[in-house]
C-alpha positions as CSV (number, residue, x, y, z in Angstrom):
1,X,372.0,37.7,26.1
2,X,368.7,39.4,25.3
3,X,366.8,40.9,28.3
4,X,363.6,42.9,28.4
5,X,364.2,46.6,29.0
6,X,360.9,47.2,30.8
7,X,359.4,45.9,34.0
8,X,357.6,42.7,33.6
9,X,354.4,42.1,35.5
10,X,353.2,38.5,35.7
11,X,350.0,37.3,37.1
12,X,350.3,33.6,38.1
13,X,348.0,32.0,40.6
14,X,350.1,31.2,43.7
15,X,353.3,31.9,41.8
16,X,354.9,33.9,44.6
17,X,354.8,31.0,47.0
18,X,357.7,28.6,47.3
19,X,357.2,24.9,46.6
20,X,357.8,24.0,50.3
21,X,358.0,20.3,50.6
22,X,356.1,19.6,47.4
23,X,357.4,17.4,44.6
24,X,357.4,18.4,40.9
25,X,354.1,16.5,40.4
26,X,352.2,18.8,42.8
27,X,354.2,22.0,42.4
28,X,353.2,23.2,38.9
29,X,351.5,26.4,40.1
30,X,354.5,27.8,42.0
31,X,357.8,29.3,41.1
32,X,361.2,28.5,42.7
33,X,362.5,30.8,45.3
34,X,366.1,31.5,46.6
35,X,367.2,29.3,49.4
36,X,370.2,27.3,50.8
37,X,371.7,24.9,48.3
38,X,371.5,21.2,49.3
39,X,375.3,21.2,48.4
40,X,376.2,24.1,50.7
41,X,377.9,27.4,50.0
42,X,380.4,28.0,47.2
43,X,384.0,27.8,48.2
44,X,386.9,29.9,47.0
45,X,387.8,29.5,43.3
46,X,390.0,26.5,42.5
47,X,393.0,26.4,40.1
48,X,390.6,26.5,37.2
49,X,388.8,29.6,38.4
50,X,385.7,27.6,39.4
51,X,383.9,28.1,42.7
52,X,382.3,24.8,43.8
53,X,380.7,23.4,47.0
54,X,382.9,21.5,49.4
55,X,383.7,18.0,48.2
56,X,383.7,18.8,44.5
57,X,386.6,19.2,42.1
58,X,387.0,20.4,38.5
59,X,389.4,19.7,35.6
60,X,389.8,21.1,32.1
61,X,388.8,18.5,29.4
62,X,389.5,20.5,26.3
63,X,390.4,24.0,25.0
64,X,389.5,25.5,21.6
65,X,392.3,25.3,19.1
66,X,394.3,22.7,21.2
67,X,394.5,18.9,20.8
68,X,392.4,17.0,23.3
69,X,394.9,15.3,25.6
70,X,396.1,12.0,24.2
71,X,394.3,12.5,20.9
72,X,394.7,14.1,17.4
73,X,391.4,16.0,17.6
74,X,391.7,19.8,17.8
75,X,388.8,21.0,20.0
76,X,386.3,23.1,18.1
77,X,385.5,26.8,18.5
78,X,382.6,28.1,20.6
79,X,381.6,24.8,22.3
80,X,377.8,24.9,23.0
81,X,375.1,22.3,23.7
82,X,376.1,18.8,24.8
83,X,375.1,15.4,26.1
84,X,376.6,12.2,27.4
85,X,376.1,8.7,26.1
86,X,376.9,5.4,27.7
87,X,379.8,3.5,25.9
88,X,380.2,0.1,27.5
89,X,381.7,0.8,30.9
90,X,382.7,4.4,29.8
91,X,380.9,7.2,28.1
92,X,381.0,9.8,25.4
93,X,380.4,13.6,25.7
94,X,379.3,15.4,22.5
95,X,379.6,19.1,22.1
96,X,378.2,21.5,19.4
97,X,380.3,24.2,17.7
98,X,378.3,27.4,17.5
99,X,380.1,29.1,14.6
100,X,379.0,30.1,11.1
101,X,379.7,27.7,8.1
102,X,382.3,25.6,9.9
103,X,380.1,24.5,12.9
104,X,379.3,20.9,13.8
105,X,379.8,18.5,16.6
106,X,382.9,17.1,18.4
107,X,383.0,14.2,20.8
108,X,385.3,13.0,23.7
109,X,385.4,9.3,24.8
110,X,386.1,8.3,28.4
111,X,386.8,4.9,30.0
112,X,385.3,3.7,33.2
113,X,387.7,5.7,35.3
114,X,387.1,9.0,33.4
115,X,390.4,8.8,31.4
116,X,390.1,10.3,27.9
117,X,390.5,7.6,25.3
118,X,389.6,9.4,22.1
119,X,388.2,12.5,20.5
120,X,386.8,13.2,17.0
121,X,384.4,15.1,14.8
122,X,380.9,13.7,14.1
123,X,379.4,16.6,12.1
124,X,381.2,19.3,10.0
125,X,380.5,22.5,8.1
126,X,377.1,23.2,9.4
127,X,375.9,26.6,10.6
128,X,375.8,27.9,14.2
129,X,375.1,24.7,16.0
130,X,373.8,25.9,19.3
131,X,372.0,23.3,21.4
132,X,370.1,20.1,20.6
133,X,369.1,16.9,22.5
134,X,369.8,13.2,22.9
135,X,367.5,10.5,21.6
136,X,366.6,7.2,23.4
137,X,368.2,5.4,20.4
138,X,371.5,7.0,21.2
139,X,371.9,9.7,18.6
140,X,372.5,13.4,19.2
141,X,370.3,16.0,17.5
142,X,372.3,19.1,16.7
143,X,370.4,22.2,16.0
144,X,371.3,25.1,13.7
145,X,370.4,28.5,15.2
146,X,369.8,30.4,12.0
147,X,366.6,31.4,10.3
148,X,366.8,28.5,7.8
149,X,368.2,26.2,10.5
150,X,367.9,22.4,10.4
151,X,368.2,19.6,12.9
152,X,371.0,17.1,12.2
153,X,370.9,13.6,13.6
154,X,374.4,12.6,14.5
155,X,376.2,9.4,15.7
156,X,378.1,10.0,19.0
157,X,380.5,7.2,18.0
158,X,381.2,8.8,14.6
159,X,380.5,5.7,12.6
160,X,377.3,6.6,10.8
161,X,377.2,9.8,8.8
162,X,375.1,12.7,10.1
163,X,371.7,13.2,8.4
164,X,369.6,16.4,8.1
165,X,366.0,16.0,9.4
166,X,364.0,18.7,7.6
167,X,360.7,17.2,8.6
168,X,361.4,18.5,12.1
169,X,361.1,22.1,10.7
170,X,363.2,24.7,9.2
171,X,363.6,27.6,11.6
172,X,365.9,29.1,14.1
173,X,366.4,26.0,16.2
174,X,367.8,26.0,19.7
175,X,367.3,22.8,21.7
176,X,365.2,19.6,21.6
177,X,364.1,16.9,24.0
178,X,362.9,13.4,23.3
179,X,359.7,12.2,25.1
180,X,359.5,8.4,24.6
181,X,356.5,8.2,27.0
182,X,354.3,10.0,24.5
183,X,356.3,9.7,21.2
184,X,357.3,13.3,20.6
185,X,360.4,15.4,20.2
186,X,360.0,18.9,21.7
187,X,361.8,21.9,20.1
188,X,362.5,25.5,21.1
189,X,363.0,28.4,18.8
190,X,365.4,31.2,19.6
191,X,363.7,34.4,18.5
192,X,361.8,37.0,20.5
193,X,358.4,35.9,19.2
194,X,359.3,32.2,18.8
195,X,357.2,29.2,19.5
196,X,357.4,25.8,21.2
197,X,357.0,22.8,18.9
198,X,356.7,19.1,19.1
199,X,357.4,16.6,16.3
200,X,355.8,13.2,16.1
201,X,357.7,10.8,13.9
202,X,355.6,8.4,11.8
203,X,357.7,5.7,13.3
204,X,359.3,6.2,16.7
205,X,363.1,6.0,16.2
206,X,363.0,7.3,12.6
207,X,363.0,11.1,12.2
208,X,362.8,11.1,8.4
209,X,359.1,11.8,8.4
210,X,356.3,12.9,10.8
211,X,354.1,15.7,11.9
212,X,355.4,19.1,13.3
213,X,353.0,20.8,15.7
214,X,353.1,24.2,17.4
215,X,351.7,25.0,20.9
216,X,348.6,27.1,20.8
217,X,347.6,29.4,23.7
218,X,347.4,33.0,24.9
219,X,350.6,34.9,24.7
220,X,350.1,36.1,28.3
221,X,349.3,32.7,29.6
222,X,351.8,31.3,32.1
223,X,349.7,28.4,33.5
224,X,346.9,26.1,32.5
225,X,345.8,24.1,29.5
226,X,347.3,24.4,26.1
227,X,346.5,22.8,22.7
228,X,348.6,21.9,19.7
229,X,348.1,22.5,15.9
230,X,349.8,21.1,12.9
231,X,352.3,23.3,11.1
232,X,351.2,23.2,7.4
233,X,354.6,23.8,5.9
234,X,357.5,22.7,8.1
235,X,360.0,24.0,5.5
236,X,359.1,27.5,6.7
237,X,358.9,28.9,3.2
238,X,357.5,31.3,2.2
239,X,355.9,31.8,5.7
240,X,358.0,31.1,8.8
241,X,356.8,28.1,10.8
242,X,355.9,30.4,13.8
243,X,353.5,32.5,11.7
244,X,351.6,29.7,10.0
245,X,349.1,28.9,12.8
246,X,346.7,31.4,14.2
247,X,346.9,31.5,18.0
248,X,350.4,30.0,18.2
249,X,351.7,30.8,21.6
250,X,354.8,33.1,21.6
251,X,357.9,32.5,23.8
252,X,360.6,35.2,24.2
253,X,363.8,33.5,23.1
254,X,363.5,29.8,23.5
255,X,366.7,28.1,24.9
256,X,367.4,24.9,26.7
257,X,365.0,21.9,26.7
258,X,364.9,18.7,28.8
259,X,362.3,16.0,29.2
260,X,361.9,13.5,32.1
261,X,359.1,11.9,34.1
262,X,356.2,13.3,32.1
263,X,357.5,16.9,32.1
264,X,359.4,18.9,29.5
265,X,361.3,21.9,31.0
266,X,362.4,24.7,28.7
267,X,363.9,28.1,29.2
268,X,363.2,31.5,27.6
269,X,366.0,34.0,27.9
270,X,364.1,37.2,27.0
271,X,362.0,37.0,30.2
272,X,364.3,34.8,32.3
273,X,361.9,32.0,32.8
274,X,362.0,28.2,33.2
275,X,358.8,26.7,32.0
276,X,357.3,23.2,32.6
277,X,355.1,21.5,30.1
278,X,353.1,18.6,31.7
279,X,352.8,16.2,28.8
280,X,350.4,14.0,30.7
281,X,347.6,16.6,30.8
282,X,348.9,19.2,28.3
283,X,349.3,22.1,30.7
284,X,352.1,24.7,31.2
285,X,353.4,26.4,34.3
286,X,356.4,28.4,35.5
287,X,359.1,26.7,37.4
288,X,361.1,29.9,37.8
289,X,360.7,33.5,36.9
290,X,363.3,36.1,38.2
291,X,360.6,38.8,38.4
292,X,358.6,36.6,40.9
293,X,361.5,36.2,43.3
294,X,359.9,37.6,46.5
295,X,363.0,38.4,48.6
296,X,366.6,39.2,47.9
297,X,368.3,39.1,44.5
298,X,367.3,36.6,41.9
299,X,370.2,34.0,41.9
300,X,369.5,32.8,38.3
301,X,369.7,35.2,35.4
302,X,370.4,34.7,31.7
303,X,368.7,31.2,31.7
304,X,370.0,29.0,28.9
305,X,370.8,25.2,28.7
306,X,369.2,22.9,31.2
307,X,369.7,19.4,32.3
308,X,368.4,17.2,35.1
309,X,369.7,14.6,37.6
310,X,368.1,11.3,38.5
311,X,367.1,12.9,41.9
312,X,365.0,15.5,40.1
313,X,367.3,18.5,40.4
314,X,367.4,20.8,37.5
315,X,370.8,22.4,36.6
316,X,370.4,25.6,34.6
317,X,373.4,27.3,32.9
318,X,373.6,31.0,32.6
319,X,374.3,32.9,29.4
320,X,376.1,35.8,31.0
321,X,374.7,36.7,34.4
322,X,377.5,36.0,36.9
323,X,378.5,32.8,35.1
324,X,376.8,30.3,37.3
325,X,375.1,27.0,36.9
326,X,372.2,27.1,39.3
327,X,370.2,24.3,40.8
328,X,366.4,24.2,41.1
329,X,365.4,21.4,43.5
330,X,362.1,19.5,43.4
331,X,361.3,21.3,46.7
332,X,361.4,24.7,44.8
333,X,364.8,26.0,46.0
334,X,367.0,27.8,43.5
335,X,370.6,28.4,44.4
336,X,374.1,28.6,42.7
337,X,375.8,25.3,42.3
338,X,379.0,26.7,40.7
339,X,380.4,29.9,39.4
340,X,383.2,30.6,36.9
341,X,385.4,33.5,37.9
342,X,387.1,35.9,35.5
343,X,385.1,35.0,32.4
344,X,382.4,37.7,32.4
345,X,382.4,37.9,28.6
346,X,381.5,34.3,28.1
347,X,378.5,32.0,28.7
348,X,378.1,28.6,30.2
349,X,376.9,25.9,27.8
350,X,376.3,22.2,27.4
351,X,375.7,20.9,30.9
352,X,375.3,17.1,30.9
353,X,375.9,14.4,33.4
354,X,377.8,11.2,32.8
355,X,375.5,8.1,32.7
356,X,376.4,7.2,36.3
357,X,375.5,10.8,37.4
358,X,378.9,11.3,39.1
359,X,380.4,13.8,36.7
360,X,379.1,17.0,35.2
361,X,380.4,18.3,31.9
362,X,379.9,21.9,30.6
363,X,381.8,24.6,28.6
364,X,382.6,28.2,28.9
365,X,382.0,29.1,25.3
366,X,384.4,32.0,25.1
367,X,386.6,31.4,28.1
368,X,388.9,34.1,29.4
369,X,389.3,35.7,25.9
370,X,385.7,36.6,25.2
371,X,386.2,35.1,21.7
372,X,384.9,31.9,20.1
373,X,388.5,30.8,19.9
374,X,388.8,30.8,23.7
375,X,386.3,28.0,24.6
376,X,387.0,25.8,27.6
377,X,385.3,22.5,28.4
378,X,385.2,21.3,32.0
379,X,384.3,18.3,34.1
380,X,383.1,18.5,37.7
381,X,383.3,15.4,40.0
382,X,381.7,15.1,43.4
383,X,378.9,13.8,45.6
384,X,375.9,14.6,43.4
385,X,372.5,13.7,44.8
386,X,371.1,10.5,43.3
């Protein structure tokens, strides 16, 4: 986890004020503040070492190097970004493998009761597959987090072969999010002077060709209007994509990315921020910044993967920190939702909800061992807000 080693000073109009009773649509100028979780306090750790609110339970779905229960698939190393896809009355959870050369994507199938019915590989022998994003046409975009990284479009059912999508740019990819409302795929870049991108396919649903753009704005800008400019050479050679457009706005270590209801939320680990891009009016704002917490200790550190519930709650996983998934409510409250005990050398990855919103999947990438061979993937069930 990269963190700045100097005091950050941010100037954001009204940023120190909590959202109060505002909804996301009217709260773009404020940053979330600590408060009571709508789920209540964390209880003692369960048998899996997870502290959860009352009424929630956890189970282990898979462990690196072991066969997924009832299947012949050996769960991959360093499980990272993930997503769920509806499969009849059941669903599929896909998970990246963030290792060099032998990375890729694995999948687990569940029936309507949550029983595991299959597991298999959907992408093999790619490089440091970190996060990604789901598409509205039911494919998983798996992103390589290396300087010449590509986006691979994969089939969660494992029927169609995975396909590289170089038109989406060659750079150190992290995550992406599909915006069907406006016809874009947003992309984050995991370097300290990275950029925030969007890709418009020539035909929505076909990622083989299109236009890659980069956000343009002041590097110190934390709110207000931004613009976009075409990236001349998405292949990133000989000039990196982030250095091709004058005035491209820099973000310190782009991580998770999630789009819903006109907004794309994305995280930057170098300054511990959760950003909101309003796609309807092309403005940015801060949803959370640990340096703008006005009282007590910032509950969310090491921001990483992010997902969202139908009720509008953001769930943000920590890379390090105290191994929590924190909730940020539409009312501007940030609080721990769960904490993994005894795994301080790991990070939480791949949070994703089942299609019915009743189950949350995620991984501890290095588990209790602190090694990529120690990954553990979990499921949490309980009364999530709908």
